[in-house]
VOLO-601804 format. One line per 5 residues: number of its first residue (from 1); their letters; for each residue x, y, z of N, C-alpha, C. Coordinates in nm, 3 decimals, always signed. Layout:
// residues N
NUM> A> X,Y,Z,X,Y,Z,X,Y,Z; ...
END
This chain:
// residues 302
1> XXXXX> -5.638,+3.653,+15.524,-5.522,+3.706,+15.597,-5.432,+3.592,+15.644; -5.498,+3.491,+15.696,-5.420,+3.374,+15.742,-5.349,+3.307,+15.626; -5.415,+3.304,+15.508,-5.351,+3.244,+15.389,-5.229,+3.323,+15.346; -5.240,+3.458,+15.355,-5.125,+3.541,+15.315,-5.006,+3.515,+15.407; -5.035,+3.508,+15.537,-4.927,+3.484,+15.634,-4.863,+3.348,+15.612
6> XXXXX> -4.947,+3.245,+15.586,-4.891,+3.111,+15.563,-4.810,+3.106,+15.435; -4.854,+3.184,+15.334,-4.779,+3.187,+15.208,-4.642,+3.252,+15.229; -4.645,+3.365,+15.304,-4.516,+3.430,+15.333,-4.426,+3.339,+15.415; -4.484,+3.267,+15.510,-4.404,+3.175,+15.591,-4.342,+3.064,+15.509; -4.420,+3.014,+15.413,-4.364,+2.909,+15.327,-4.251,+2.962,+15.240
11> XXXXX> -4.263,+3.090,+15.194,-4.156,+3.149,+15.114,-4.029,+3.167,+15.198; -4.049,+3.213,+15.322,-3.933,+3.230,+15.410,-3.865,+3.096,+15.437; -3.944,+2.993,+15.460,-3.886,+2.860,+15.484,-3.812,+2.809,+15.361; -3.870,+2.833,+15.240,-3.802,+2.789,+15.118,-3.671,+2.864,+15.098; -3.673,+2.996,+15.131,-3.549,+3.073,+15.118,-3.443,+3.024,+15.216
16> XXXXX> -3.483,+2.989,+15.338,-3.389,+2.938,+15.436,-3.330,+2.805,+15.393; -3.414,+2.719,+15.334,-3.365,+2.590,+15.286,-3.265,+2.610,+15.171; -3.296,+2.705,+15.081,-3.203,+2.732,+14.970,-3.070,+2.786,+15.021; -3.076,+2.875,+15.122,-2.951,+2.928,+15.178,-2.869,+2.819,+15.245; -2.937,+2.727,+15.313,-2.864,+2.617,+15.378,-2.801,+2.525,+15.275
21> XXXXX> -2.867,+2.505,+15.160,-2.806,+2.423,+15.055,-2.681,+2.489,+15.000; -2.688,+2.622,+14.980,-2.571,+2.695,+14.928,-2.454,+2.685,+15.026; -2.484,+2.700,+15.158,-2.377,+2.688,+15.257,-2.320,+2.548,+15.259; -2.405,+2.450,+15.244,-2.357,+2.312,+15.242,-2.268,+2.285,+15.123; -2.307,+2.337,+15.006,-2.224,+2.318,+14.886,-2.091,+2.389,+14.899
26> XXXXX> -2.094,+2.512,+14.952,-1.968,+2.586,+14.967,-1.877,+2.522,+15.069; -1.935,+2.455,+15.169,-1.853,+2.390,+15.270,-1.790,+2.262,+15.216; -1.864,+2.193,+15.128,-1.812,+2.067,+15.073,-1.729,+2.087,+14.948; -1.731,+2.205,+14.888,-1.659,+2.228,+14.764,-1.509,+2.218,+14.780; -1.448,+2.280,+14.884,-1.303,+2.263,+14.900,-1.262,+2.119,+14.920
31> XXXXX> -1.342,+2.042,+14.993,-1.310,+1.903,+15.013,-1.312,+1.826,+14.882; -1.414,+1.855,+14.797,-1.418,+1.790,+14.668,-1.299,+1.832,+14.583; -1.264,+1.960,+14.592,-1.152,+2.008,+14.513,-1.021,+1.941,+14.557; -1.004,+1.926,+14.689,-0.885,+1.858,+14.737,-0.885,+1.711,+14.700; -1.000,+1.649,+14.707,-1.008,+1.508,+14.672,-0.989,+1.482,+14.525
36> XXXXX> -1.020,+1.581,+14.440,-1.008,+1.560,+14.296,-0.864,+1.569,+14.249; -0.770,+1.608,+14.336,-0.630,+1.621,+14.297,-0.547,+1.499,+14.342; -0.610,+1.389,+14.372,-0.535,+1.272,+14.417,-0.441,+1.221,+14.309; -0.480,+1.238,+14.183,-0.398,+1.186,+14.074,-0.265,+1.262,+14.063; -0.265,+1.390,+14.110,-0.139,+1.465,+14.108,-0.036,+1.400,+14.201
41> XXXXX> -0.082,+1.357,+14.319,+0.009,+1.291,+14.412,+0.056,+1.157,+14.356; -0.030,+1.088,+14.282,+0.010,+0.963,+14.220,+0.119,+0.986,+14.116; +0.099,+1.089,+14.033,+0.198,+1.120,+13.929,+0.331,+1.162,+13.992; +0.324,+1.246,+14.095,+0.446,+1.290,+14.163,+0.518,+1.172,+14.230; +0.439,+1.081,+14.288,+0.500,+0.964,+14.350,+0.570,+0.875,+14.248
46> XXXXX> +0.506,+0.855,+14.132,+0.569,+0.775,+14.027,+0.695,+0.843,+13.976; +0.687,+0.975,+13.955,+0.805,+1.048,+13.910,+0.919,+1.042,+14.010; +0.886,+1.056,+14.139,+0.990,+1.046,+14.241,+1.054,+0.908,+14.246; +0.972,+0.803,+14.228,+1.026,+0.667,+14.226,+1.118,+0.645,+14.107; +1.078,+0.697,+13.991,+1.161,+0.682,+13.871,+1.296,+0.751,+13.889
51> XXXXX> +1.296,+0.871,+13.951,+1.421,+0.943,+13.971,+1.508,+0.878,+14.078; +1.448,+0.819,+14.180,+1.524,+0.758,+14.289,+1.566,+0.615,+14.260; +1.505,+0.552,+14.159,+1.533,+0.410,+14.134,+1.679,+0.385,+14.097; +1.744,+0.467,+14.010,+1.886,+0.440,+13.981,+1.974,+0.441,+14.105; +1.947,+0.530,+14.199,+2.027,+0.534,+14.322,+2.001,+0.409,+14.406
56> XXXXX> +1.875,+0.368,+14.416,+1.842,+0.245,+14.491,+1.905,+0.124,+14.424; +1.901,+0.121,+14.291,+1.960,+0.009,+14.217,+2.112,+0.005,+14.236; +2.174,+0.121,+14.246,+2.318,+0.128,+14.272,+2.351,+0.068,+14.409; +2.270,+0.098,+14.509,+2.292,+0.040,+14.642,+2.277,-0.111,+14.637; +2.176,-0.160,+14.565,+2.156,-0.306,+14.555,+2.275,-0.371,+14.485
61> XXXXX> +2.324,-0.308,+14.378,+2.439,-0.364,+14.306,+2.564,-0.366,+14.392; +2.582,-0.264,+14.476,+2.702,-0.260,+14.560,+2.702,-0.368,+14.667; +2.587,-0.426,+14.696,+2.576,-0.531,+14.797,+2.556,-0.669,+14.735; +2.575,-0.680,+14.604,+2.556,-0.806,+14.533,+2.690,-0.862,+14.490; +2.685,-0.982,+14.435,+2.805,-1.041,+14.376,+2.813,-1.001,+14.229
66> XXXXX> +2.933,-1.018,+14.172,+2.950,-0.982,+14.031,+2.867,-1.072,+13.941; +2.849,-1.198,+13.981,+2.766,-1.289,+13.902,+2.620,-1.246,+13.903; +2.571,-1.199,+14.016,+2.433,-1.151,+14.021,+2.414,-1.025,+13.939; +2.513,-0.938,+13.937,+2.500,-0.814,+13.863,+2.501,-0.841,+13.713; +2.589,-0.930,+13.668,+2.602,-0.959,+13.526,+2.506,-1.068,+13.478
71> XXXXX> +2.420,-1.118,+13.564,+2.325,-1.222,+13.525,+2.221,-1.166,+13.427; +2.184,-1.244,+13.322,+2.079,-1.195,+13.230,+1.946,-1.169,+13.298; +1.919,-1.246,+13.403,+1.797,-1.224,+13.480,+1.827,-1.127,+13.594; +1.762,-1.013,+13.598,+1.794,-0.915,+13.703,+1.759,-0.968,+13.842; +1.849,-0.944,+13.935,+1.830,-0.982,+14.075,+1.800,-0.855,+14.152
76> XXXXX> +1.676,-0.841,+14.196,+1.636,-0.717,+14.262,+1.677,-0.712,+14.408; +1.714,-0.825,+14.465,+1.764,-0.823,+14.602,+1.857,-0.941,+14.622; +1.982,-0.918,+14.659,+2.076,-1.029,+14.679,+2.039,-1.110,+14.802; +2.064,-1.239,+14.795,+2.031,-1.324,+14.908,+2.116,-1.292,+15.029; +2.246,-1.275,+15.009,+2.339,-1.243,+15.117,+2.410,-1.113,+15.081
81> XXXXX> +2.407,-1.019,+15.172,+2.464,-0.887,+15.146,+2.617,-0.895,+15.147; +2.678,-0.844,+15.041,+2.823,-0.851,+15.025,+2.887,-0.720,+15.074; +2.900,-0.708,+15.206,+2.957,-0.586,+15.261,+3.106,-0.572,+15.231; +3.171,-0.682,+15.194,+3.315,-0.675,+15.168,+3.346,-0.596,+15.041; +3.244,-0.566,+14.960,+3.268,-0.486,+14.840,+3.320,-0.346,+14.876
86> XXXXX> +3.275,-0.293,+14.989,+3.320,-0.161,+15.031,+3.465,-0.165,+15.081; +3.504,-0.274,+15.145,+3.643,-0.285,+15.188,+3.735,-0.318,+15.071; +3.683,-0.384,+14.968,+3.765,-0.414,+14.850,+3.803,-0.288,+14.774; +3.727,-0.181,+14.793,+3.760,-0.055,+14.725,+3.899,-0.008,+14.765; +3.934,-0.022,+14.893,+4.064,+0.025,+14.941,+4.178,-0.061,+14.887
91> XXXXX> +4.148,-0.184,+14.848,+4.251,-0.269,+14.788,+4.271,-0.239,+14.640; +4.167,-0.185,+14.576,+4.176,-0.156,+14.433,+4.217,-0.013,+14.404; +4.195,+0.079,+14.499,+4.223,+0.221,+14.477,+4.294,+0.281,+14.597; +4.381,+0.379,+14.573,+4.432,+0.461,+14.686,+4.325,+0.562,+14.726; +4.220,+0.512,+14.792,+4.098,+0.588,+14.810,+4.122,+0.715,+14.890
96> XXXXX> +4.194,+0.706,+15.001,+4.212,+0.822,+15.087,+4.296,+0.930,+15.018; +4.397,+0.889,+14.940,+4.475,+0.989,+14.866,+4.389,+1.061,+14.763; +4.306,+0.986,+14.692,+4.218,+1.047,+14.593,+4.110,+1.132,+14.659; +4.063,+1.089,+14.776,+3.965,+1.169,+14.849,+4.023,+1.303,+14.891; +4.143,+1.303,+14.944,+4.207,+1.429,+14.985,+4.235,+1.517,+14.864
101> XXXXX> +4.272,+1.458,+14.751,+4.293,+1.537,+14.630,+4.163,+1.603,+14.586; +4.054,+1.530,+14.589,+3.924,+1.587,+14.553,+3.885,+1.700,+14.647; +3.909,+1.682,+14.776,+3.874,+1.786,+14.873,+3.955,+1.913,+14.849; +4.087,+1.898,+14.828,+4.171,+2.015,+14.805,+4.135,+2.085,+14.674; +4.113,+2.008,+14.570,+4.075,+2.068,+14.441,+3.945,+2.146,+14.455
106> XXXXX> +3.847,+2.087,+14.522,+3.716,+2.152,+14.537,+3.727,+2.278,+14.622; +3.799,+2.271,+14.733,+3.810,+2.388,+14.821,+3.885,+2.502,+14.752; +3.997,+2.471,+14.689,+4.075,+2.577,+14.625,+3.998,+2.642,+14.512; +3.934,+2.562,+14.429,+3.857,+2.619,+14.317,+3.738,+2.700,+14.367; +3.672,+2.653,+14.470,+3.554,+2.724,+14.519,+3.593,+2.860,+14.576
111> XXXXX> +3.693,+2.865,+14.661,+3.736,+2.994,+14.717,+3.791,+3.087,+14.609; +3.866,+3.032,+14.515,+3.921,+3.115,+14.408,+3.811,+3.174,+14.320; +3.712,+3.095,+14.287,+3.604,+3.147,+14.202,+3.518,+3.248,+14.277; +3.496,+3.227,+14.406,+3.419,+3.325,+14.482,+3.491,+3.460,+14.483; +3.623,+3.458,+14.501,+3.699,+3.583,+14.507,+3.707,+3.648,+14.369
116> XXXXX> +3.753,+3.573,+14.270,+3.779,+3.630,+14.138,+3.650,+3.665,+14.065; +3.549,+3.579,+14.073,+3.425,+3.604,+13.998,+3.345,+3.719,+14.059; +3.347,+3.731,+14.192,+3.276,+3.844,+14.252,+3.344,+3.977,+14.218; +3.477,+3.979,+14.220,+3.548,+4.102,+14.183,+3.525,+4.137,+14.036; +3.535,+4.037,+13.950,+3.513,+4.064,+13.807,+3.368,+4.103,+13.779
121> XXXXX> +3.274,+4.035,+13.843,+3.134,+4.069,+13.822,+3.100,+4.209,+13.868; +3.157,+4.250,+13.981,+3.133,+4.387,+14.030,+3.196,+4.490,+13.938; +3.316,+4.461,+13.886,+3.382,+4.555,+13.795,+3.302,+4.572,+13.666; +3.252,+4.463,+13.610,+3.175,+4.472,+13.486,+3.037,+4.535,+13.508; +2.983,+4.522,+13.628,+2.848,+4.572,+13.653,+2.846,+4.718,+13.698
126> XXXXX> +2.944,+4.760,+13.779,+2.935,+4.891,+13.844,+3.045,+4.990,+13.806; +3.152,+4.943,+13.750,+3.264,+5.032,+13.720,+3.268,+5.064,+13.571; +3.315,+5.183,+13.539,+3.325,+5.230,+13.400,+3.473,+5.243,+13.365; +3.517,+5.168,+13.265,+3.656,+5.176,+13.220,+3.659,+5.144,+13.070; +3.766,+5.184,+13.008,+3.780,+5.170,+12.864,+3.795,+5.022,+12.826
131> XXXXX> +3.719,+4.981,+12.725,+3.725,+4.844,+12.678,+3.643,+4.746,+12.758; +3.554,+4.797,+12.845,+3.476,+4.706,+12.930,+3.387,+4.614,+12.848; +3.318,+4.668,+12.749,+3.228,+4.586,+12.668,+3.304,+4.480,+12.589; +3.422,+4.516,+12.538,+3.501,+4.420,+12.460,+3.550,+4.306,+12.549; +3.602,+4.341,+12.667,+3.652,+4.239,+12.759,+3.538,+4.149,+12.806
136> XXXXX> +3.422,+4.210,+12.836,+3.307,+4.130,+12.879,+3.262,+4.036,+12.768; +3.263,+4.083,+12.644,+3.226,+3.997,+12.533,+3.321,+3.880,+12.516; +3.451,+3.904,+12.537,+3.549,+3.796,+12.527,+3.527,+3.694,+12.638; +3.499,+3.743,+12.761,+3.477,+3.651,+12.873,+3.351,+3.567,+12.850; +3.243,+3.632,+12.806,+3.118,+3.559,+12.785,+3.125,+3.466,+12.665
141> XXXXX> +3.213,+3.494,+12.570,+3.226,+3.405,+12.454,+3.281,+3.269,+12.494; +3.346,+3.262,+12.611,+3.395,+3.132,+12.658,+3.279,+3.037,+12.682; +3.162,+3.092,+12.720,+3.045,+3.006,+12.744,+2.996,+2.940,+12.617; +3.027,+2.996,+12.501,+2.980,+2.943,+12.374,+3.070,+2.834,+12.319; +3.188,+2.816,+12.378,+3.287,+2.721,+12.327,+3.295,+2.602,+12.421
146> XXXXX> +3.280,+2.480,+12.371,+3.298,+2.363,+12.459,+3.438,+2.358,+12.519; +3.445,+2.309,+12.640,+3.574,+2.307,+12.709,+3.674,+2.214,+12.641; +3.627,+2.116,+12.564,+3.719,+2.025,+12.496,+3.798,+2.094,+12.386; +3.750,+2.211,+12.339,+3.818,+2.280,+12.230,+3.955,+2.330,+12.274; +3.964,+2.387,+12.393,+4.093,+2.439,+12.440,+4.160,+2.344,+12.538
151> XXXXX> +4.129,+2.217,+12.528,+4.193,+2.117,+12.616,+4.341,+2.101,+12.583; +4.377,+2.100,+12.455,+4.517,+2.081,+12.414,+4.601,+2.202,+12.457; +4.547,+2.321,+12.437,+4.623,+2.440,+12.476,+4.643,+2.445,+12.627; +4.542,+2.408,+12.704,+4.559,+2.403,+12.849,+4.665,+2.301,+12.889; +4.665,+2.187,+12.822,+4.765,+2.084,+12.854,+4.905,+2.135,+12.823
156> XXXXX> +4.922,+2.205,+12.711,+5.055,+2.256,+12.676,+5.103,+2.360,+12.777; +5.011,+2.444,+12.825,+5.049,+2.544,+12.926,+5.091,+2.475,+13.056; +5.011,+2.379,+13.102,+5.043,+2.308,+13.225,+5.173,+2.229,+13.211; +5.194,+2.170,+13.093,+5.318,+2.097,+13.069,+5.438,+2.191,+13.070; +5.422,+2.309,+13.011,+5.531,+2.405,+13.011,+5.565,+2.455,+13.151
161> XXXXX> +5.466,+2.462,+13.237,+5.490,+2.504,+13.376,+5.543,+2.391,+13.463; +5.547,+2.269,+13.411,+5.593,+2.156,+13.490,+5.494,+2.109,+13.594; +5.366,+2.124,+13.566,+5.263,+2.092,+13.664,+5.190,+1.961,+13.635; +5.242,+1.879,+13.547,+5.179,+1.750,+13.523,+5.191,+1.662,+13.647; +5.086,+1.586,+13.675,+5.081,+1.497,+13.792,+5.098,+1.574,+13.923
166> XXXXX> +5.046,+1.695,+13.927,+5.050,+1.777,+14.049,+4.911,+1.832,+14.078; +4.892,+1.872,+14.201,+4.765,+1.933,+14.240,+4.743,+2.065,+14.169; +4.849,+2.142,+14.150,+4.836,+2.270,+14.081,+4.789,+2.253,+13.937; +4.835,+2.148,+13.870,+4.792,+2.124,+13.733,+4.645,+2.090,+13.723; +4.592,+2.020,+13.823,+4.449,+1.986,+13.822,+4.365,+2.109,+13.855
171> XXXXX> +4.412,+2.192,+13.947,+4.333,+2.303,+13.997,+4.332,+2.420,+13.899; +4.442,+2.445,+13.832,+4.462,+2.571,+13.759,+4.349,+2.609,+13.663; +4.300,+2.521,+13.575,+4.198,+2.566,+13.479,+4.064,+2.604,+13.543; +4.041,+2.566,+13.667,+3.912,+2.593,+13.730,+3.913,+2.704,+13.831; +4.019,+2.784,+13.834,+4.025,+2.894,+13.930,+3.932,+3.009,+13.892
176> XXXXX> +3.893,+3.017,+13.770,+3.807,+3.126,+13.721,+3.708,+3.067,+13.622; +3.588,+3.122,+13.618,+3.487,+3.073,+13.524,+3.407,+3.189,+13.468; +3.375,+3.179,+13.339,+3.292,+3.281,+13.275,+3.149,+3.277,+13.328; +3.101,+3.159,+13.363,+2.966,+3.148,+13.419,+2.955,+3.222,+13.551; +3.056,+3.204,+13.639,+3.052,+3.274,+13.767,+3.059,+3.424,+13.751
181> XXXXX> +3.139,+3.471,+13.655,+3.145,+3.615,+13.629,+3.011,+3.668,+13.580; +2.948,+3.596,+13.490,+2.817,+3.639,+13.439,+2.712,+3.636,+13.550; +2.717,+3.535,+13.635,+2.620,+3.525,+13.745,+2.635,+3.640,+13.842; +2.758,+3.670,+13.883,+2.779,+3.778,+13.979,+2.755,+3.915,+13.915; +2.786,+3.931,+13.788,+2.755,+4.058,+13.721,+2.605,+4.083,+13.721
186> XXXXX> +2.526,+3.979,+13.693,+2.380,+3.994,+13.695,+2.331,+4.028,+13.835; +2.391,+3.966,+13.936,+2.350,+3.995,+14.074,+2.378,+4.140,+14.112; +2.493,+4.192,+14.075,+2.527,+4.331,+14.110,+2.448,+4.431,+14.025; +2.413,+4.394,+13.902,+2.332,+4.483,+13.819,+2.191,+4.501,+13.876; +2.139,+4.398,+13.940,+2.002,+4.403,+13.993,+1.993,+4.480,+14.125
191> XXXXX> +2.106,+4.521,+14.181,+2.102,+4.597,+14.306,+2.076,+4.745,+14.278; +2.002,+4.813,+14.365,+1.972,+4.955,+14.341,+2.098,+5.041,+14.344; +2.103,+5.136,+14.251,+2.220,+5.225,+14.242,+2.227,+5.322,+14.360; +2.114,+5.344,+14.429,+2.113,+5.437,+14.542,+2.206,+5.392,+14.655; +2.222,+5.262,+14.671,+2.312,+5.211,+14.775,+2.456,+5.253,+14.747
196> XXXXX> +2.497,+5.240,+14.625,+2.633,+5.278,+14.588,+2.652,+5.429,+14.598; +2.551,+5.504,+14.561,+2.562,+5.650,+14.570,+2.567,+5.695,+14.715; +2.490,+5.631,+14.802,+2.494,+5.667,+14.944,+2.629,+5.634,+15.006; +2.687,+5.521,+14.967,+2.820,+5.487,+15.019,+2.925,+5.585,+14.968; +2.913,+5.629,+14.844,+3.008,+5.726,+14.790,+2.997,+5.860,+14.861
201> XXXXX> +2.874,+5.900,+14.895,+2.855,+6.025,+14.968,+2.912,+6.017,+15.109; +2.914,+5.899,+15.167,+2.972,+5.881,+15.300,+3.124,+5.870,+15.297; +3.183,+5.880,+15.179,+3.329,+5.878,+15.168,+3.390,+5.743,+15.143; +3.311,+5.643,+15.107,+3.364,+5.510,+15.082,+3.426,+5.503,+14.943; +3.540,+5.438,+14.931,+3.601,+5.418,+14.800,+3.536,+5.298,+14.732
206> XXXXX> +3.567,+5.270,+14.605,+3.501,+5.158,+14.534,+3.517,+5.024,+14.603; +3.637,+4.995,+14.659,+3.654,+4.866,+14.725,+3.573,+4.858,+14.854; +3.567,+4.965,+14.930,+3.485,+4.965,+15.052,+3.338,+4.948,+15.019; +3.293,+5.012,+14.911,+3.154,+4.996,+14.869,+3.127,+4.851,+14.831; +3.221,+4.792,+14.760,+3.205,+4.651,+14.721,+3.205,+4.559,+14.843
211> XXXXX> +3.299,+4.579,+14.935,+3.319,+4.486,+15.046,+3.212,+4.500,+15.154; +3.172,+4.621,+15.184,+3.082,+4.644,+15.297,+2.935,+4.655,+15.257; +2.906,+4.695,+15.135,+2.767,+4.720,+15.096,+2.717,+4.614,+14.998; +2.786,+4.599,+14.886,+2.734,+4.517,+14.777,+2.756,+4.368,+14.800; +2.873,+4.331,+14.852,+2.902,+4.189,+14.870,+2.807,+4.120,+14.968
216> XXXXX> +2.775,+4.180,+15.085,+2.678,+4.112,+15.173,+2.541,+4.092,+15.109; +2.500,+4.182,+15.022,+2.371,+4.168,+14.956,+2.372,+4.060,+14.848; +2.490,+4.020,+14.805,+2.502,+3.920,+14.699,+2.521,+3.779,+14.753; +2.490,+3.757,+14.881,+2.512,+3.625,+14.939,+2.432,+3.514,+14.870; +2.306,+3.533,+14.831,+2.238,+3.423,+14.759,+2.308,+3.382,+14.631
221> XXXXX> +2.354,+3.480,+14.554,+2.425,+3.446,+14.430,+2.560,+3.383,+14.459; +2.627,+3.427,+14.565,+2.753,+3.364,+14.603,+2.731,+3.219,+14.644; +2.619,+3.193,+14.711,+2.587,+3.055,+14.748,+2.567,+2.968,+14.625; +2.500,+3.022,+14.524,+2.480,+2.948,+14.400,+2.614,+2.922,+14.332; +2.700,+3.023,+14.328,+2.832,+3.005,+14.268,+2.912,+2.899,+14.342
226> XXXXX> +2.907,+2.901,+14.475,+2.981,+2.801,+14.553,+2.925,+2.661,+14.529; +2.793,+2.647,+14.525,+2.731,+2.515,+14.506,+2.767,+2.458,+14.370; +2.752,+2.537,+14.265,+2.783,+2.487,+14.131,+2.931,+2.456,+14.116; +3.018,+2.535,+14.177,+3.161,+2.509,+14.169,+3.197,+2.380,+14.242; +3.138,+2.358,+14.358,+3.165,+2.234,+14.432,+3.122,+2.112,+14.351
231> XXXXX> +3.001,+2.116,+14.296,+2.952,+2.001,+14.219,+3.037,+1.978,+14.095; +3.071,+2.086,+14.024,+3.149,+2.071,+13.902,+3.290,+2.021,+13.933; +3.354,+2.075,+14.036,+3.490,+2.035,+14.069,+3.495,+1.891,+14.121; +3.397,+1.853,+14.201,+3.397,+1.718,+14.258,+3.374,+1.612,+14.152; +3.293,+1.643,+14.051,+3.257,+1.544,+13.950,+3.337,+1.555,+13.821
236> XXXXX> +3.433,+1.647,+13.814,+3.508,+1.664,+13.689,+3.590,+1.538,+13.658; +3.586,+1.497,+13.531,+3.648,+1.370,+13.493,+3.755,+1.386,+13.387; +3.726,+1.462,+13.280,+3.815,+1.462,+13.163,+3.951,+1.523,+13.193; +3.954,+1.645,+13.249,+4.081,+1.712,+13.271,+4.172,+1.638,+13.368; +4.126,+1.587,+13.481,+4.217,+1.509,+13.568,+4.274,+1.386,+13.500
241> XXXXX> +4.195,+1.321,+13.412,+4.248,+1.206,+13.341,+4.358,+1.245,+13.243; +4.347,+1.366,+13.186,+4.447,+1.412,+13.090,+4.576,+1.453,+13.158; +4.565,+1.524,+13.269,+4.682,+1.585,+13.332,+4.747,+1.494,+13.436; +4.678,+1.387,+13.477,+4.732,+1.296,+13.579,+4.746,+1.156,+13.519; +4.858,+1.094,+13.547,+4.883,+0.957,+13.501,+4.898,+0.859,+13.616
246> XXXXX> +4.925,+0.908,+13.735,+4.940,+0.821,+13.851,+4.810,+0.820,+13.931; +4.771,+0.702,+13.976,+4.642,+0.687,+14.046,+4.639,+0.765,+14.176; +4.751,+0.773,+14.246,+4.751,+0.842,+14.376,+4.739,+0.993,+14.361; +4.762,+1.046,+14.241,+4.750,+1.190,+14.218,+4.615,+1.230,+14.161; +4.529,+1.135,+14.132,+4.400,+1.164,+14.070,+4.295,+1.195,+14.176
251> XXXXX> +4.196,+1.276,+14.143,+4.078,+1.288,+14.230,+3.988,+1.166,+14.216; +3.885,+1.162,+14.296,+3.801,+1.042,+14.301,+3.729,+1.012,+14.169; +3.679,+1.116,+14.103,+3.606,+1.092,+13.978,+3.694,+1.025,+13.874; +3.818,+1.071,+13.862,+3.911,+1.008,+13.768,+3.956,+0.871,+13.819; +3.971,+0.856,+13.950,+4.010,+0.726,+14.004,+3.905,+0.620,+13.979
256> XXXXX> +3.778,+0.656,+13.988,+3.672,+0.559,+13.960,+3.676,+0.514,+13.815; +3.716,+0.603,+13.725,+3.723,+0.565,+13.584,+3.828,+0.458,+13.560; +3.933,+0.454,+13.642,+4.035,+0.352,+13.624,+3.984,+0.213,+13.662; +3.879,+0.206,+13.745,+3.824,+0.075,+13.781,+3.752,+0.009,+13.665; +3.703,+0.090,+13.571,+3.631,+0.035,+13.456,+3.721,+0.018,+13.335
261> XXXXX> +3.851,+0.036,+13.351,+3.942,+0.022,+13.238,+4.002,-0.119,+13.229; +3.975,-0.202,+13.328,+4.026,-0.339,+13.324,+3.944,-0.423,+13.227; +4.001,-0.537,+13.192,+3.928,-0.627,+13.101,+3.805,-0.685,+13.167; +3.816,-0.720,+13.292,+3.701,-0.769,+13.368,+3.667,-0.665,+13.473; +3.548,-0.613,+13.466,+3.505,-0.507,+13.555,+3.428,-0.569,+13.671
266> XXXXX> +3.469,-0.535,+13.790,+3.397,-0.579,+13.910,+3.293,-0.472,+13.941; +3.173,-0.491,+13.891,+3.070,-0.389,+13.903,+3.028,-0.361,+14.047; +3.015,-0.462,+14.133,+2.980,-0.429,+14.273,+3.083,-0.340,+14.342; +3.212,-0.365,+14.319,+3.315,-0.279,+14.378,+3.309,-0.139,+14.318; +3.283,-0.131,+14.189,+3.270,+0.000,+14.124,+3.151,+0.077,+14.180
271> XXXXX> +3.038,+0.010,+14.203,+2.921,+0.078,+14.260,+2.946,+0.118,+14.405; +3.017,+0.033,+14.479,+3.049,+0.068,+14.617,+3.142,+0.189,+14.621; +3.241,+0.193,+14.532,+3.330,+0.309,+14.527,+3.255,+0.435,+14.487; +3.158,+0.422,+14.396,+3.079,+0.539,+14.355,+2.996,+0.592,+14.471; +2.937,+0.502,+14.550,+2.861,+0.545,+14.667,+2.950,+0.617,+14.767
276> XXXXX> +3.069,+0.565,+14.789,+3.161,+0.629,+14.883,+3.209,+0.763,+14.830; +3.220,+0.776,+14.697,+3.266,+0.903,+14.639,+3.158,+1.010,+14.648; +3.032,+0.970,+14.633,+2.925,+1.070,+14.638,+2.879,+1.101,+14.780; +2.925,+1.026,+14.878,+2.881,+1.046,+15.016,+2.911,+1.186,+15.068; +3.032,+1.243,+15.048,+3.056,+1.379,+15.102,+2.963,+1.484,+15.043
281> XXXXX> +2.938,+1.478,+14.912,+2.848,+1.575,+14.850,+2.705,+1.554,+14.897; +2.665,+1.429,+14.914,+2.530,+1.399,+14.962,+2.510,+1.448,+15.104; +2.610,+1.430,+15.189,+2.601,+1.479,+15.327,+2.594,+1.631,+15.328; +2.674,+1.695,+15.243,+2.671,+1.842,+15.234,+2.532,+1.891,+15.193; +2.469,+1.821,+15.098,+2.335,+1.862,+15.056,+2.233,+1.845,+15.167
286> XXXXX> +2.243,+1.736,+15.242,+2.148,+1.712,+15.350,+2.162,+1.819,+15.458; +2.287,+1.855,+15.490,+2.310,+1.955,+15.594,+2.268,+2.094,+15.548; +2.299,+2.128,+15.423,+2.274,+2.262,+15.371,+2.158,+2.262,+15.273; +2.060,+2.175,+15.293,+1.952,+2.161,+15.196,+1.873,+2.290,+15.179; +1.837,+2.354,+15.288,+1.758,+2.476,+15.279,+1.835,+2.588,+15.208
291> XXXXX> +1.963,+2.602,+15.241,+2.044,+2.706,+15.179,+2.064,+2.679,+15.029; +2.083,+2.551,+14.995,+2.102,+2.515,+14.855,+1.977,+2.547,+14.773; +1.861,+2.507,+14.822,+1.736,+2.531,+14.750,+1.704,+2.678,+14.742; +1.723,+2.752,+14.852,+1.697,+2.895,+14.850,+1.790,+2.968,+14.754; +1.916,+2.928,+14.751,+2.010,+2.994,+14.661,+1.979,+2.967,+14.515
296> XXXXX> +1.945,+2.843,+14.481,+1.910,+2.813,+14.343,+1.779,+2.880,+14.302; +1.684,+2.886,+14.395,+1.555,+2.948,+14.363,+1.570,+3.099,+14.343; +1.653,+3.163,+14.424,+1.669,+3.307,+14.413,+1.743,+3.348,+14.287; +1.828,+3.257,+14.234,+1.904,+3.291,+14.114,+1.830,+3.254,+13.986; +1.725,+3.172,+13.996,+1.651,+3.133,+13.877,+1.712,+3.015,+13.804
301> XX> +1.816,+2.950,+13.861,+1.878,+2.834,+13.799,+1.796,+2.710,+13.828; +1.804,+2.615,+13.736,+1.734,+2.487,+13.754,+1.836,+2.377,+13.772
END
């Protein structure tokens, strides 16, 4: 009898030890799993450094001398920081005039595309009219054609209107975009039809339904449209160079291109001017970082 009891006791003790081992393994397993992913952080860190290195190198070049920049041996840090490169920008460019031109072009194009593209997208998505499919196909076909194809025709139209070397000539081709129309049409198509039917039953006309019901729900897509329009308008280079011949009438992107057209290029001044040109957009991203990321994520754009 005593042997049976001792045997059962030993079995119970062995079972308790086995259970404690299982608990110990389960407790240490998440830690091992977290520790085994250290290489992911290493890869992400290397990738982040590779992406940030051109920007860091641009800052270093803007604080160097032209001899250090053009030296066959790369200089990773200048001995004496050349802060005068930033002040030399104002001597080489009408910087404030070009800055104001860029701001006006960006603001006008952004507001115009938000108004026109949202109206067009809502019409193509929710309204029924004759020739809708044909008109939509023509608008979307613009996405298939490079913008350089109709550059000459745009120039002839602007020249005929007398808008060369004017703000209106720079702004005009960007007041409407096929991409923005397609984006807003997709946003309105994804909204439930019951909302529109309920507004119609309450006596709302199509514009009231658009303004009070559908437009507030499309704010994420409108944010994406505004962000892409701001970036595209601020960085546009080819069209301002074609339609503007005077430096004081050019936006910043085109003005920076004139710095590299000389026989001898002062690279530190060019890098300093580039940093000053990207500063407004960079500040906007830092301030509106959460809204920018949320808007791009909700639309599926990369």
